[in-house]
C-alpha positions as CSV (number, residue, x, y, z in Angstrom):
1,X,205.3,72.8,40.9
2,X,206.8,76.2,40.7
3,X,206.9,78.0,43.9
4,X,208.4,81.2,43.0
5,X,207.3,83.3,39.9
6,X,207.7,87.0,39.5
7,X,204.2,88.4,39.4
8,X,202.5,91.8,40.1
9,X,199.8,90.4,42.3
10,X,198.2,93.8,43.1
11,X,197.9,94.6,39.4
12,X,196.6,91.4,38.7
13,X,193.8,91.5,41.1
14,X,193.0,95.1,40.8
15,X,191.6,94.2,37.4
16,X,189.3,91.5,38.7
17,X,185.8,93.0,38.7
18,X,183.4,90.3,38.8
19,X,184.3,87.8,41.5
20,X,183.1,84.3,42.7
21,X,183.7,83.3,46.3
22,X,183.0,79.8,47.4
23,X,183.2,79.2,51.1
24,X,183.1,75.6,52.4
25,X,181.3,73.9,55.5
26,X,184.6,73.5,57.2
27,X,184.9,77.1,57.3
28,X,181.4,78.2,58.1
29,X,180.5,75.3,60.6
30,X,184.0,74.1,62.2
31,X,182.5,72.3,64.9
32,X,179.4,70.2,66.1
33,X,177.9,73.4,67.2
34,X,176.7,74.5,63.7
35,X,177.4,77.5,61.8
36,X,179.9,80.2,63.2
37,X,178.0,83.5,63.2
38,X,181.2,85.5,64.0
39,X,183.0,83.9,61.2
40,X,180.1,84.6,58.7
41,X,179.8,88.1,60.0
42,X,183.6,88.6,59.1
43,X,183.1,87.0,55.7
44,X,180.1,89.4,55.0
45,X,182.3,92.5,56.0
46,X,185.1,91.4,53.8
47,X,182.6,91.0,50.7
48,X,181.0,94.3,51.6
49,X,184.3,95.9,51.5
50,X,184.8,94.6,47.8
51,X,181.4,95.7,47.1
52,X,182.5,99.3,48.2
53,X,185.3,99.1,45.8
54,X,182.9,98.7,42.9
55,X,183.3,95.1,42.5
56,X,180.5,92.7,42.1
57,X,180.6,89.4,44.1
58,X,178.7,86.2,43.8
59,X,178.9,83.8,46.8
60,X,178.8,79.9,46.6
61,X,178.0,78.7,50.1
62,X,178.1,75.3,51.7
63,X,176.9,74.9,55.1
64,X,173.0,74.0,54.9
65,X,173.7,70.4,55.8
66,X,176.2,71.3,58.5
67,X,173.6,73.5,59.9
68,X,170.4,71.1,59.6
69,X,172.5,68.3,61.2
70,X,173.1,70.4,64.4
71,X,169.3,71.3,64.8
72,X,168.8,67.5,64.3
73,X,171.2,66.7,67.0
74,X,173.3,64.8,64.6
75,X,177.1,65.2,64.0
76,X,178.2,63.6,60.5
77,X,177.0,62.5,57.0
78,X,179.0,59.5,56.7
79,X,176.7,56.4,56.1
80,X,173.5,58.7,56.3
81,X,170.9,58.0,53.8
82,X,170.1,60.5,51.1
83,X,166.8,61.2,52.3
84,X,168.3,62.4,55.8
85,X,170.8,64.4,54.1
86,X,168.2,66.2,52.1
87,X,166.0,66.9,55.1
88,X,169.0,68.2,57.0
89,X,169.6,70.6,54.0
90,X,166.0,71.8,54.2
91,X,166.3,72.4,57.7
92,X,169.6,74.2,57.5
93,X,169.3,76.1,54.4
94,X,166.8,78.6,56.1
95,X,169.0,79.1,59.0
96,X,171.9,79.6,56.7
97,X,170.2,82.4,54.7
98,X,169.0,84.0,57.7
99,X,172.7,84.4,59.2
100,X,173.5,85.8,55.7
101,X,170.5,88.1,55.6
102,X,171.5,89.5,59.0
103,X,175.1,89.9,58.7
104,X,175.0,91.6,55.2
105,X,172.1,93.7,56.1
106,X,174.6,95.2,59.0
107,X,176.5,96.7,56.0
108,X,173.4,97.9,54.2
109,X,173.8,95.1,51.7
110,X,170.8,92.7,50.2
111,X,171.3,89.0,49.4
112,X,169.3,86.6,47.2
113,X,168.9,82.7,47.7
114,X,169.7,80.7,44.3
115,X,169.5,77.1,44.5
116,X,170.8,75.0,41.6
117,X,171.1,71.5,40.5
118,X,173.4,69.9,37.8
119,X,170.3,69.6,35.5
120,X,169.8,73.2,35.8
121,X,173.2,73.9,34.2
122,X,173.3,71.1,31.8
123,X,170.2,72.2,30.0
124,X,171.2,75.0,27.8
125,X,167.9,76.9,27.9
126,X,167.9,76.7,31.9
127,X,171.5,77.6,31.9
128,X,170.9,81.0,30.1
129,X,167.9,81.7,32.2
130,X,170.0,81.3,35.4
131,X,172.5,83.4,34.0
132,X,170.1,86.2,33.1
133,X,168.7,86.1,36.7
134,X,172.1,86.3,38.3
135,X,173.1,89.1,35.9
136,X,170.0,91.1,36.8
137,X,170.7,90.6,40.7
138,X,174.3,92.0,40.2
139,X,172.9,95.0,38.4
140,X,170.8,95.9,41.2
141,X,173.7,95.4,43.6
142,X,172.3,92.3,45.3
143,X,174.7,89.5,46.3
144,X,173.7,86.2,44.9
145,X,174.3,83.4,47.3
146,X,174.2,80.1,45.6
147,X,174.3,76.7,47.0
148,X,173.2,73.2,45.7
149,X,169.7,72.4,46.0
150,X,170.5,69.4,48.1
151,X,166.9,69.1,49.0
152,X,165.9,67.7,45.7
153,X,169.2,66.5,44.1
154,X,169.8,63.0,43.8
155,X,172.8,61.1,43.0
156,X,172.4,61.3,39.2
157,X,172.3,65.4,39.2
158,X,174.4,66.1,42.1
159,X,177.5,68.4,41.6
160,X,179.2,66.6,44.1
161,X,180.6,69.3,46.0
162,X,180.4,73.1,45.8
163,X,184.3,73.3,44.4
164,X,182.8,72.0,41.3
165,X,179.7,73.9,41.4
166,X,181.8,77.2,41.9
167,X,183.7,76.6,39.1
168,X,180.6,76.4,36.8
169,X,179.2,79.6,38.4
170,X,182.3,81.3,37.2
171,X,181.1,80.4,33.5
172,X,177.6,81.1,34.3
173,X,178.1,84.7,35.4
174,X,181.1,85.5,33.4
175,X,183.4,86.0,36.4
176,X,187.1,86.8,36.1
177,X,188.2,85.3,39.6
178,X,187.4,82.6,41.9
179,X,188.4,82.5,45.4
180,X,187.9,79.5,47.2
181,X,187.9,79.7,51.1
182,X,188.9,76.3,52.6
183,X,190.3,75.3,55.9
184,X,194.1,75.1,54.6
185,X,196.5,77.9,53.6
186,X,196.4,76.5,50.0
187,X,198.2,73.8,48.0
188,X,201.3,72.1,49.6
189,X,203.9,70.1,47.8
190,X,202.8,67.2,50.0
191,X,200.0,66.6,52.5
192,X,201.0,68.8,55.7
193,X,199.2,66.4,57.8
194,X,201.5,63.6,57.0
195,X,204.9,65.3,56.3
196,X,206.3,68.1,58.1
197,X,208.4,69.0,55.4
198,X,205.4,70.1,53.0
199,X,205.9,73.6,51.7
200,X,203.0,75.9,50.5
201,X,202.9,76.4,46.8
202,X,202.3,80.3,46.0
203,X,201.9,79.9,42.4
204,X,200.8,77.2,40.0
205,X,201.2,77.9,36.3
206,X,200.3,74.6,35.0
207,X,198.2,71.7,36.7
208,X,200.1,68.5,36.2
209,X,199.3,64.8,36.8
210,X,201.5,64.6,39.6
211,X,199.3,67.3,41.4
212,X,196.2,65.3,40.7
213,X,197.6,62.3,42.2
214,X,199.1,64.0,45.1
215,X,195.9,65.8,46.1
216,X,193.8,64.3,48.7
217,X,190.0,64.0,49.4
218,X,187.8,65.7,51.8
219,X,188.7,64.9,55.4
220,X,186.0,66.6,57.3
221,X,182.8,65.1,58.8
222,X,180.5,67.5,56.7
223,X,182.6,68.4,53.6
224,X,182.4,66.6,50.4
225,X,185.5,68.5,48.5
226,X,189.0,67.9,48.8
227,X,192.1,69.3,47.4
228,X,191.4,67.1,44.3
229,X,188.2,68.7,43.8
230,X,189.8,72.2,44.0
231,X,192.5,71.4,41.3
232,X,189.9,69.9,38.8
233,X,188.0,73.2,39.4
234,X,191.0,75.2,38.8
235,X,191.5,73.5,35.6
236,X,188.0,74.3,34.7
237,X,188.0,78.1,35.4
238,X,191.6,78.2,33.9
239,X,190.0,77.3,30.5
240,X,187.6,79.9,30.7
241,X,190.6,82.2,31.2
242,X,189.9,83.0,35.0
243,X,192.7,82.6,37.8
244,X,191.8,80.8,40.9
245,X,193.0,81.4,44.6
246,X,193.0,78.9,47.6
247,X,192.7,81.0,50.9
248,X,192.4,80.1,54.5
249,X,189.0,81.0,55.3
250,X,189.3,80.5,58.9
251,X,191.9,83.3,59.3
252,X,190.6,86.9,59.0
253,X,191.5,89.4,56.6
254,X,192.6,86.9,53.6
255,X,190.4,88.6,51.0
256,X,191.8,92.2,51.7
257,X,195.2,90.8,51.9
258,X,194.8,89.0,48.6
259,X,193.6,92.2,46.9
260,X,196.2,94.4,48.4
261,X,198.8,92.3,46.5
262,X,200.2,90.3,49.4
263,X,201.5,86.6,48.7
264,X,198.7,84.6,50.3
265,X,197.2,81.2,49.5
266,X,197.8,79.5,46.2
267,X,197.2,81.2,42.8
268,X,196.4,79.1,39.9
269,X,197.0,80.9,36.7
270,X,194.7,80.6,33.7
271,X,195.3,79.5,30.2
272,X,196.4,82.5,28.0
273,X,193.6,81.9,25.8
274,X,189.9,81.9,27.0
275,X,187.8,79.1,25.7
276,X,184.7,80.0,23.9
277,X,181.5,80.1,26.4
278,X,179.4,77.7,24.5
279,X,182.4,75.3,24.1
280,X,183.2,75.7,27.7
281,X,179.8,74.7,28.6
282,X,180.1,71.6,26.4
283,X,183.5,70.5,28.1
284,X,182.8,71.2,31.5
285,X,179.0,71.7,32.4
286,X,176.6,69.7,30.4
287,X,176.4,65.9,31.6
288,X,177.5,63.3,28.9
289,X,174.6,61.0,28.1
290,X,176.9,58.3,26.3
291,X,180.3,57.5,24.5
292,X,181.2,56.9,21.0
293,X,184.5,54.7,20.2
294,X,186.2,56.5,17.5
295,X,188.8,54.9,15.1
296,X,192.3,56.2,14.7
297,X,191.5,58.1,11.5
298,X,188.6,59.7,13.0
299,X,190.5,60.6,16.0
300,X,193.4,62.3,13.7
301,X,190.8,64.1,12.0
302,X,189.1,65.5,15.1
303,X,192.2,66.4,17.0
304,X,194.8,67.7,14.5
305,X,192.7,68.5,11.5
306,X,189.7,70.4,13.1
307,X,187.2,68.2,11.2
308,X,183.6,66.9,12.2
309,X,182.9,63.5,13.2
310,X,181.4,61.5,10.6
311,X,179.7,58.0,10.7
312,X,182.6,56.3,9.2
313,X,184.8,57.2,12.4
314,X,182.6,55.6,14.7
315,X,183.4,51.9,15.7
316,X,180.9,51.6,18.8
317,X,178.1,53.4,20.4
318,X,177.7,53.1,24.4
319,X,175.0,54.2,26.3
320,X,171.5,55.8,25.2
321,X,171.2,59.2,24.0
322,X,168.9,61.7,22.1
323,X,169.7,64.2,19.3
324,X,171.3,67.3,20.7
325,X,172.7,65.2,23.8
326,X,176.4,65.5,24.9
327,X,178.6,62.5,24.4
328,X,182.1,61.5,25.1
329,X,184.4,60.7,22.1
330,X,187.1,57.9,23.2
331,X,189.7,56.2,21.2
332,X,190.1,52.4,21.0
333,X,191.8,52.2,24.1
334,X,189.1,54.0,26.0
335,X,190.9,57.2,26.5
336,X,188.5,60.3,26.4
337,X,189.8,62.9,23.9
338,X,186.5,64.9,23.1
339,X,183.0,66.0,23.8
340,X,180.3,67.1,21.7
341,X,176.6,67.7,20.9
342,X,175.4,64.6,18.6
343,X,173.0,64.9,15.4
344,X,171.8,61.3,15.7
345,X,170.4,59.2,18.4
346,X,172.2,56.2,20.0
347,X,169.6,54.1,18.0
348,X,170.3,55.7,14.7
349,X,173.9,55.9,15.1
350,X,174.1,52.2,15.9
351,X,172.7,51.6,12.3
352,X,174.9,54.0,10.3
353,X,178.3,53.7,12.4
354,X,181.3,52.9,10.1
355,X,179.3,53.9,7.0
356,X,180.0,56.6,4.6
357,X,177.9,59.6,4.5
358,X,176.3,58.7,1.3
359,X,174.8,55.4,2.8
360,X,172.9,57.3,5.6
361,X,169.4,57.7,3.7
362,X,169.5,54.1,2.5
363,X,169.8,52.7,6.1
364,X,167.6,55.3,7.9
365,X,165.2,56.3,5.0
366,X,166.4,59.9,5.5
367,X,169.8,61.9,5.9
368,X,169.4,64.8,8.6
369,X,173.2,65.6,8.6
370,X,176.4,64.5,7.1
371,X,178.0,64.8,10.5
372,X,177.4,62.7,13.8
373,X,178.9,65.6,15.5
374,X,179.7,69.0,13.7
375,X,183.0,70.7,14.6
376,X,181.3,73.6,16.1
377,X,179.6,71.5,18.6
378,X,182.6,69.7,19.4
379,X,185.6,70.3,22.1
380,X,188.9,68.7,22.3
381,X,189.9,67.6,25.8
């Protein structure tokens, strides 16, 4: 981890026009008393200031479950059945949006509620529909406030935490910056709760395996994200060419300080080359329906030669998937190295795996494609 890098922060952030800001439950509802209206009011004021500068802001907000728990006289979600969490979200979401409506209207700003599930973004058509809606809201100067639709989400379609959702939203709206407001100052060299020698990391040029191992999970009663999920999100948005910053959302004025060029929080720098939008969707948004085990020759052709995956390179099919669904390509050791959209179902692929393309028609009675995954539908991880 490099702690000091020469960087003109003010210049960097002055060029960021469309910003996604994610705020967690630990910031919005820091106690058992539920939502902190004063803190939400300060957040609305800081975002309104960015809007006055001609920027656009999409807010990804947690807090519905925390708000609902308070109304139900409950204090934590650990061990709680999913149906009760969903009920708490249903109760709390209206209160959360009412508070945003109230605080933003004080600055002459309009807000809109957008609830999403993982399934909404995994389906390409629904992904594009959501993108068009959000772009229209921004065109009209409205602040979209996005949350996971906890009331209907189940384990199979949950994002897992709003850190992950915020990373997908960066891609969804073509944002050029993600700001995560947390209950800590940023990423530390070690867990500051366990080691007093911990130092704040100002800039991260490249995410390493050591960072993944050192990062902890969520420690709050109502939060689901931890530093590990934030690092995973930084990797995701970095591939799309956007920087990410972790700021302490409990401290007043951090957003203004960031755009003034002050050295606050932890800045994750993006990759030099931005990943193609569709390929980023394949790599980080759409859910994989199965796996294909690829032999060494097939892996070499995909990774180093830019080729498509042919039936001859497939040695095993895992899971059940349809034509057009996403699968993960793994090597013989089980290591994932690519993802892509398949041209054949798992049933058909099971019959033609290991064969030459000239044999497909004689086995299936037809040959729709030569490739199992075309290189245009393939992303190397």
